[in-house]
N, CA, C and O atoms as a GROMACS GRO file, in nm:
protein
  412
    1UNK      N    1   8.616  12.042  10.753
    1UNK     CA    2   8.732  12.027  10.668
    1UNK      C    3   8.793  11.886  10.692
    1UNK      O    4   8.822  11.848  10.805
    2UNK      N    5   8.810  11.810  10.584
    2UNK     CA    6   8.858  11.673  10.591
    2UNK      C    7   9.009  11.674  10.624
    2UNK      O    8   9.086  11.756  10.572
    3UNK      N    9   9.048  11.581  10.712
    3UNK     CA   10   9.189  11.569  10.745
    3UNK      C   11   9.259  11.480  10.643
    3UNK      O   12   9.206  11.377  10.601
    4UNK      N   13   9.381  11.522  10.604
    4UNK     CA   14   9.458  11.442  10.508
    4UNK      C   15   9.523  11.320  10.574
    4UNK      O   16   9.560  11.329  10.691
    5UNK      N   17   9.537  11.205  10.504
    5UNK     CA   18   9.605  11.091  10.560
    5UNK      C   19   9.751  11.125  10.588
    5UNK      O   20   9.810  11.205  10.517
    6UNK      N   21   9.809  11.065  10.692
    6UNK     CA   22   9.941  11.092  10.734
    6UNK      C   23  10.046  11.065  10.624
    6UNK      O   24  10.141  11.142  10.609
    7UNK      N   25  10.028  10.958  10.548
    7UNK     CA   26  10.126  10.923  10.442
    7UNK      C   27  10.136  11.033  10.338
    7UNK      O   28  10.245  11.066  10.291
    8UNK      N   29  10.021  11.090  10.300
    8UNK     CA   30  10.022  11.193  10.198
    8UNK      C   31  10.099  11.316  10.247
    8UNK      O   32  10.177  11.376  10.173
    9UNK      N   33  10.077  11.350  10.371
    9UNK     CA   34  10.151  11.466  10.432
    9UNK      C   35  10.300  11.443  10.432
    9UNK      O   36  10.378  11.534  10.401
   10UNK      N   37  10.342  11.323  10.465
   10UNK     CA   38  10.485  11.290  10.468
   10UNK      C   39  10.547  11.296  10.333
   10UNK      O   40  10.660  11.342  10.320
   11UNK      N   41  10.476  11.249  10.225
   11UNK     CA   42  10.531  11.249  10.091
   11UNK      C   43  10.544  11.389  10.036
   11UNK      O   44  10.630  11.415   9.951
   12UNK      N   45  10.458  11.480  10.084
   12UNK     CA   46  10.463  11.618  10.033
   12UNK      C   47  10.554  11.711  10.118
   12UNK      O   48  10.566  11.830  10.088
   13UNK      N   49  10.616  11.657  10.219
   13UNK     CA   50  10.702  11.735  10.306
   13UNK      C   51  10.825  11.780  10.230
   13UNK      O   52  10.870  11.711  10.139
   14UNK      N   53  10.879  11.896  10.268
   14UNK     CA   54  10.995  11.948  10.203
   14UNK      C   55  11.117  11.910  10.283
   14UNK      O   56  11.108  11.894  10.404
   15UNK      N   57  11.233  11.894  10.216
   15UNK     CA   58  11.357  11.862  10.280
   15UNK      C   59  11.442  11.987  10.272
   15UNK      O   60  11.480  12.029  10.162
   16UNK      N   61  11.474  12.047  10.389
   16UNK     CA   62  11.552  12.168  10.394
   16UNK      C   63  11.689  12.146  10.449
   16UNK      O   64  11.780  12.224  10.422
   17UNK      N   65  11.708  12.041  10.527
   17UNK     CA   66  11.840  12.006  10.580
   17UNK      C   67  11.855  11.855  10.580
   17UNK      O   68  11.756  11.782  10.574
   18UNK      N   69  11.980  11.808  10.587
   18UNK     CA   70  12.000  11.661  10.578
   18UNK      C   71  11.919  11.572  10.673
   18UNK      O   72  11.869  11.467  10.634
   19UNK      N   73  11.908  11.616  10.796
   19UNK     CA   74  11.838  11.534  10.893
   19UNK      C   75  11.687  11.525  10.864
   19UNK      O   76  11.620  11.438  10.918
   20UNK      N   77  11.634  11.615  10.779
   20UNK     CA   78  11.492  11.606  10.742
   20UNK      C   79  11.469  11.475  10.662
   20UNK      O   80  11.363  11.413  10.676
   21UNK      N   81  11.562  11.435  10.584
   21UNK     CA   82  11.549  11.310  10.508
   21UNK      C   83  11.540  11.189  10.605
   21UNK      O   84  11.463  11.096  10.581
   22UNK      N   85  11.617  11.192  10.712
   22UNK     CA   86  11.607  11.084  10.809
   22UNK      C   87  11.472  11.090  10.881
   22UNK      O   88  11.409  10.987  10.906
   23UNK      N   89  11.429  11.210  10.914
   23UNK     CA   90  11.300  11.226  10.982
   23UNK      C   91  11.186  11.165  10.900
   23UNK      O   92  11.096  11.101  10.954
   24UNK      N   93  11.193  11.185  10.769
   24UNK     CA   94  11.090  11.129  10.677
   24UNK      C   95  11.103  10.978  10.665
   24UNK      O   96  11.009  10.911  10.621
   25UNK      N   97  11.219  10.923  10.703
   25UNK     CA   98  11.243  10.779  10.692
   25UNK      C   99  11.215  10.705  10.820
   25UNK      O  100  11.237  10.584  10.826
   26UNK      N  101  11.167  10.773  10.924
   26UNK     CA  102  11.136  10.701  11.050
   26UNK      C  103  11.030  10.593  11.027
   26UNK      O  104  10.934  10.615  10.953
   27UNK      N  105  11.046  10.481  11.089
   27UNK     CA  106  10.955  10.367  11.079
   27UNK      C  107  10.958  10.303  10.943
   27UNK      O  108  10.866  10.229  10.908
   28UNK      N  109  11.066  10.330  10.863
   28UNK     CA  110  11.081  10.267  10.732
   28UNK      C  111  11.218  10.202  10.730
   28UNK      O  112  11.304  10.236  10.811
   29UNK      N  113  11.238  10.108  10.636
   29UNK     CA  114  11.364  10.039  10.624
   29UNK      C  115  11.468  10.131  10.559
   29UNK      O  116  11.438  10.197  10.460
   30UNK      N  117  11.588  10.134  10.614
   30UNK     CA  118  11.697  10.211  10.557
   30UNK      C  119  11.822  10.120  10.542
   30UNK      O  120  11.832  10.014  10.605
   31UNK      N  121  11.913  10.165  10.458
   31UNK     CA  122  12.040  10.098  10.436
   31UNK      C  123  12.146  10.184  10.494
   31UNK      O  124  12.156  10.301  10.458
   32UNK      N  125  12.229  10.131  10.586
   32UNK     CA  126  12.338  10.206  10.653
   32UNK      C  127  12.469  10.138  10.622
   32UNK      O  128  12.488  10.020  10.647
   33UNK      N  129  12.560  10.217  10.566
   33UNK     CA  130  12.696  10.169  10.537
   33UNK      C  131  12.783  10.218  10.648
   33UNK      O  132  12.781  10.336  10.682
   34UNK      N  133  12.860  10.127  10.706
   34UNK     CA  134  12.942  10.157  10.824
   34UNK      C  135  13.092  10.143  10.789
   34UNK      O  136  13.131  10.087  10.686
   35UNK      N  137  13.170  10.196  10.880
   35UNK     CA  138  13.317  10.170  10.866
   35UNK      C  139  13.341  10.024  10.887
   35UNK      O  140  13.250   9.952  10.926
   36UNK      N  141  13.461   9.978  10.864
   36UNK     CA  142  13.503   9.840  10.880
   36UNK      C  143  13.418   9.742  10.797
   36UNK      O  144  13.390   9.631  10.842
   37UNK      N  145  13.375   9.783  10.675
   37UNK     CA  146  13.308   9.696  10.578
   37UNK      C  147  13.182   9.628  10.637
   37UNK      O  148  13.162   9.508  10.617
   38UNK      N  149  13.100   9.702  10.707
   38UNK     CA  150  12.973   9.652  10.757
   38UNK      C  151  12.859   9.729  10.692
   38UNK      O  152  12.870   9.848  10.665
   39UNK      N  153  12.751   9.659  10.668
   39UNK     CA  154  12.631   9.717  10.613
   39UNK      C  155  12.511   9.672  10.697
   39UNK      O  156  12.504   9.557  10.740
   40UNK      N  157  12.419   9.763  10.719
   40UNK     CA  158  12.300   9.728  10.798
   40UNK      C  159  12.177   9.766  10.717
   40UNK      O  160  12.175   9.867  10.647
   41UNK      N  161  12.076   9.685  10.727
   41UNK     CA  162  11.946   9.715  10.668
   41UNK      C  163  11.845   9.688  10.777
   41UNK      O  164  11.836   9.576  10.828
   42UNK      N  165  11.766   9.791  10.812
   42UNK     CA  166  11.672   9.772  10.917
   42UNK      C  167  11.575   9.888  10.922
   42UNK      O  168  11.588   9.985  10.847
   43UNK      N  169  11.475   9.879  11.012
   43UNK     CA  170  11.376   9.981  11.027
   43UNK      C  171  11.427  10.090  11.119
   43UNK      O  172  11.469  10.059  11.231
   44UNK      N  173  11.426  10.214  11.079
   44UNK     CA  174  11.478  10.325  11.157
   44UNK      C  175  11.370  10.361  11.262
   44UNK      O  176  11.259  10.403  11.230
   45UNK      N  177  11.412  10.342  11.389
   45UNK     CA  178  11.320  10.374  11.500
   45UNK      C  179  11.348  10.512  11.560
   45UNK      O  180  11.255  10.582  11.599
   46UNK      N  181  11.479  10.552  11.568
   46UNK     CA  182  11.510  10.682  11.630
   46UNK      C  183  11.650  10.720  11.582
   46UNK      O  184  11.729  10.636  11.541
   47UNK      N  185  11.678  10.854  11.590
   47UNK     CA  186  11.811  10.905  11.556
   47UNK      C  187  11.829  11.040  11.626
   47UNK      O  188  11.732  11.100  11.673
   48UNK      N  189  11.954  11.087  11.633
   48UNK     CA  190  11.980  11.218  11.691
   48UNK      C  191  12.072  11.294  11.596
   48UNK      O  192  12.108  11.244  11.489
   49UNK      N  193  12.110  11.417  11.635
   49UNK     CA  194  12.191  11.506  11.552
   49UNK      C  195  12.329  11.452  11.525
   49UNK      O  196  12.397  11.496  11.432
   50UNK      N  197  12.374  11.353  11.610
   50UNK     CA  198  12.510  11.290  11.588
   50UNK      C  199  12.503  11.172  11.494
   50UNK      O  200  12.604  11.108  11.467
   51UNK      N  201  12.385  11.142  11.446
   51UNK     CA  202  12.355  11.024  11.360
   51UNK      C  203  12.359  10.895  11.439
   51UNK      O  204  12.366  10.788  11.378
   52UNK      N  205  12.355  10.900  11.571
   52UNK     CA  206  12.326  10.779  11.647
   52UNK      C  207  12.190  10.731  11.608
   52UNK      O  208  12.098  10.812  11.595
   53UNK      N  209  12.172  10.601  11.588
   53UNK     CA  210  12.046  10.548  11.542
   53UNK      C  211  12.003  10.423  11.622
   53UNK      O  212  12.086  10.351  11.677
   54UNK      N  213  11.878  10.402  11.626
   54UNK     CA  214  11.823  10.278  11.680
   54UNK      C  215  11.751  10.212  11.564
   54UNK      O  216  11.658  10.269  11.509
   55UNK      N  217  11.794  10.091  11.528
   55UNK     CA  218  11.732  10.015  11.417
   55UNK      C  219  11.669   9.891  11.474
   55UNK      O  220  11.720   9.835  11.572
   56UNK      N  221  11.558   9.847  11.416
   56UNK     CA  222  11.500   9.718  11.452
   56UNK      C  223  11.493   9.629  11.329
   56UNK      O  224  11.506   9.676  11.216
   57UNK      N  225  11.472   9.497  11.354
   57UNK     CA  226  11.468   9.399  11.244
   57UNK      C  227  11.587   9.417  11.150
   57UNK      O  228  11.573   9.433  11.028
   58UNK      N  229  11.703   9.413  11.211
   58UNK     CA  230  11.828   9.447  11.137
   58UNK      C  231  11.892   9.323  11.073
   58UNK      O  232  11.902   9.217  11.134
   59UNK      N  233  11.934   9.341  10.951
   59UNK     CA  234  12.022   9.238  10.882
   59UNK      C  235  12.159   9.307  10.871
   59UNK      O  236  12.171   9.412  10.809
   60UNK      N  237  12.258   9.247  10.932
   60UNK     CA  238  12.395   9.294  10.929
   60UNK      C  239  12.475   9.212  10.835
   60UNK      O  240  12.471   9.089  10.844
   61UNK      N  241  12.549   9.272  10.744
   61UNK     CA  242  12.637   9.203  10.649
   61UNK      C  243  12.779   9.253  10.674
   61UNK      O  244  12.806   9.373  10.662
   62UNK      N  245  12.868   9.163  10.707
   62UNK     CA  246  13.009   9.197  10.732
   62UNK      C  247  13.090   9.131  10.617
   62UNK      O  248  13.083   9.011  10.591
   63UNK      N  249  13.168   9.220  10.550
   63UNK     CA  250  13.252   9.167  10.439
   63UNK      C  251  13.396   9.159  10.487
   63UNK      O  252  13.451   9.258  10.536
   64UNK      N  253  13.458   9.042  10.473
   64UNK     CA  254  13.598   9.028  10.510
   64UNK      C  255  13.679   8.992  10.385
   64UNK      O  256  13.629   8.927  10.293
   65UNK      N  257  13.805   9.036  10.384
   65UNK     CA  258  13.895   9.009  10.271
   65UNK      C  259  14.009   8.922  10.321
   65UNK      O  260  14.075   8.952  10.420
   66UNK      N  261  14.030   8.813  10.248
   66UNK     CA  262  14.143   8.722  10.282
   66UNK      C  263  14.222   8.703  10.154
   66UNK      O  264  14.171   8.723  10.044
   67UNK      N  265  14.347   8.664  10.172
   67UNK     CA  266  14.438   8.637  10.057
   67UNK      C  267  14.472   8.488  10.057
   67UNK      O  268  14.520   8.433  10.156
   68UNK      N  269  14.444   8.423   9.942
   68UNK     CA  270  14.479   8.286   9.924
   68UNK      C  271  14.631   8.271   9.924
   68UNK      O  272  14.700   8.338   9.847
   69UNK      N  273  14.683   8.184  10.011
   69UNK     CA  274  14.830   8.172  10.026
   69UNK      C  275  14.898   8.109   9.904
   69UNK      O  276  15.017   8.131   9.882
   70UNK      N  277  14.824   8.030   9.825
   70UNK     CA  278  14.881   7.964   9.709
   70UNK      C  279  14.882   8.058   9.584
   70UNK      O  280  14.984   8.071   9.516
   71UNK      N  281  14.767   8.122   9.558
   71UNK     CA  282  14.754   8.199   9.439
   71UNK      C  283  14.766   8.351   9.465
   71UNK      O  284  14.772   8.431   9.371
   72UNK      N  285  14.769   8.389   9.592
   72UNK     CA  286  14.772   8.531   9.629
   72UNK      C  287  14.650   8.608   9.578
   72UNK      O  288  14.655   8.730   9.564
   73UNK      N  289  14.542   8.538   9.551
   73UNK     CA  290  14.421   8.596   9.505
   73UNK      C  291  14.340   8.646   9.627
   73UNK      O  292  14.332   8.578   9.730
   74UNK      N  293  14.280   8.766   9.614
   74UNK     CA  294  14.196   8.812   9.725
   74UNK      C  295  14.060   8.745   9.721
   74UNK      O  296  13.997   8.734   9.616
   75UNK      N  297  14.017   8.700   9.836
   75UNK     CA  298  13.886   8.634   9.849
   75UNK      C  299  13.799   8.718   9.941
   75UNK      O  300  13.839   8.750  10.053
   76UNK      N  301  13.681   8.752   9.892
   76UNK     CA  302  13.588   8.830   9.974
   76UNK      C  303  13.480   8.738  10.028
   76UNK      O  304  13.420   8.663   9.952
   77UNK      N  305  13.454   8.744  10.158
   77UNK     CA  306  13.351   8.663  10.220
   77UNK      C  307  13.251   8.754  10.290
   77UNK      O  308  13.287   8.855  10.350
   78UNK      N  309  13.124   8.716  10.280
   78UNK     CA  310  13.021   8.792  10.350
   78UNK      C  311  12.956   8.707  10.460
   78UNK      O  312  12.919   8.592  10.436
   79UNK      N  313  12.942   8.762  10.575
   79UNK     CA  314  12.876   8.695  10.685
   79UNK      C  315  12.753   8.776  10.717
   79UNK      O  316  12.759   8.899  10.728
   80UNK      N  317  12.636   8.706  10.732
   80UNK     CA  318  12.510   8.775  10.762
   80UNK      C  319  12.458   8.726  10.895
   80UNK      O  320  12.475   8.609  10.932
   81UNK      N  321  12.392   8.819  10.966
   81UNK     CA  322  12.323   8.784  11.089
   81UNK      C  323  12.206   8.878  11.104
   81UNK      O  324  12.206   8.986  11.044
   82UNK      N  325  12.108   8.841  11.182
   82UNK     CA  326  11.994   8.923  11.208
   82UNK      C  327  11.995   8.963  11.355
   82UNK      O  328  12.032   8.883  11.442
   83UNK      N  329  11.956   9.084  11.382
   83UNK     CA  330  11.953   9.137  11.518
   83UNK      C  331  11.814   9.202  11.540
   83UNK      O  332  11.772   9.282  11.457
   84UNK      N  333  11.743   9.170  11.648
   84UNK     CA  334  11.610   9.226  11.669
   84UNK      C  335  11.615   9.381  11.691
   84UNK      O  336  11.530   9.452  11.637
   85UNK      N  337  11.711   9.432  11.767
   85UNK     CA  338  11.721   9.575  11.797
   85UNK      C  339  11.868   9.611  11.811
   85UNK      O  340  11.944   9.538  11.874
   86UNK      N  341  11.909   9.724  11.751
   86UNK     CA  342  12.048   9.759  11.750
   86UNK      C  343  12.070   9.910  11.763
   86UNK      O  344  12.003   9.989  11.696
   87UNK      N  345  12.163   9.950  11.851
   87UNK     CA  346  12.201  10.090  11.860
   87UNK      C  347  12.325  10.107  11.775
   87UNK      O  348  12.422  10.032  11.787
   88UNK      N  349  12.322  10.208  11.688
   88UNK     CA  350  12.434  10.237  11.598
   88UNK      C  351  12.494  10.370  11.638
   88UNK      O  352  12.426  10.473  11.644
   89UNK      N  353  12.622  10.366  11.666
   89UNK     CA  354  12.695  10.491  11.706
   89UNK      C  355  12.724  10.572  11.579
   89UNK      O  356  12.777  10.521  11.481
   90UNK      N  357  12.686  10.700  11.583
   90UNK     CA  358  12.692  10.784  11.464
   90UNK      C  359  12.828  10.809  11.402
   90UNK      O  360  12.838  10.833  11.282
   91UNK      N  361  12.935  10.803  11.486
   91UNK     CA  362  13.068  10.829  11.425
   91UNK      C  363  13.122  10.713  11.344
   91UNK      O  364  13.229  10.725  11.283
   92UNK      N  365  13.051  10.600  11.342
   92UNK     CA  366  13.090  10.488  11.254
   92UNK      C  367  13.011  10.480  11.127
   92UNK      O  368  13.036  10.393  11.044
   93UNK      N  369  12.913  10.572  11.109
   93UNK     CA  370  12.828  10.570  10.989
   93UNK      C  371  12.892  10.644  10.878
   93UNK      O  372  12.939  10.756  10.897
   94UNK      N  373  12.895  10.583  10.758
   94UNK     CA  374  12.947  10.646  10.639
   94UNK      C  375  12.832  10.703  10.555
   94UNK      O  376  12.841  10.814  10.503
   95UNK      N  377  12.721  10.625  10.541
   95UNK     CA  378  12.616  10.660  10.447
   95UNK      C  379  12.483  10.604  10.502
   95UNK      O  380  12.479  10.495  10.559
   96UNK      N  381  12.380  10.679  10.485
   96UNK     CA  382  12.244  10.631  10.518
   96UNK      C  383  12.163  10.652  10.393
   96UNK      O  384  12.155  10.763  10.341
   97UNK      N  385  12.101  10.544  10.343
   97UNK     CA  386  12.017  10.553  10.224
   97UNK      C  387  11.870  10.535  10.266
   97UNK      O  388  11.834  10.432  10.324
   98UNK      N  389  11.789  10.629  10.238
   98UNK     CA  390  11.647  10.616  10.273
   98UNK      C  391  11.575  10.518  10.177
   98UNK      O  392  11.631  10.479  10.074
   99UNK      N  393  11.455  10.481  10.211
   99UNK     CA  394  11.378  10.390  10.123
   99UNK      C  395  11.349  10.460   9.988
   99UNK      O  396  11.340  10.582   9.980
  100UNK      N  397  11.335  10.380   9.885
  100UNK     CA  398  11.299  10.431   9.750
  100UNK      C  399  11.157  10.476   9.754
  100UNK      O  400  11.071  10.400   9.800
  101UNK      N  401  11.127  10.594   9.709
  101UNK     CA  402  10.991  10.648   9.710
  101UNK      C  403  10.945  10.663   9.565
  101UNK      O  404  11.021  10.707   9.479
  102UNK      N  405  10.820  10.627   9.540
  102UNK     CA  406  10.761  10.644   9.408
  102UNK      C  407  10.715  10.789   9.393
  102UNK      O  408  10.657  10.845   9.486
  103UNK      N  409  10.738  10.848   9.278
  103UNK     CA  410  10.695  10.990   9.261
  103UNK      C  411  10.559  10.995   9.196
  103UNK      O  412  10.506  11.103   9.173
   0.00000   0.00000   0.00000
């Protein structure tokens, strides 16, 4: 009996609870929206039931809001940095978006 490739098995897996979606996203790039206007994009290496995560090859985007003193107009600035490996504490996570999958 021929063994099926691992990718095919993963794509056919069923999702019965929320953490199953994360399990299927291991070793793939995910988008994580955090509190305090931070966003992370990186490869999901590990996670637990508290949504603590370890990401690698991370791009962090921090959005800050300032008010122009002359016009009182709000100015949004984005600061980007890359981090080789990052531990993310689960209580600061708002949203985790898995990679887009072709059907």
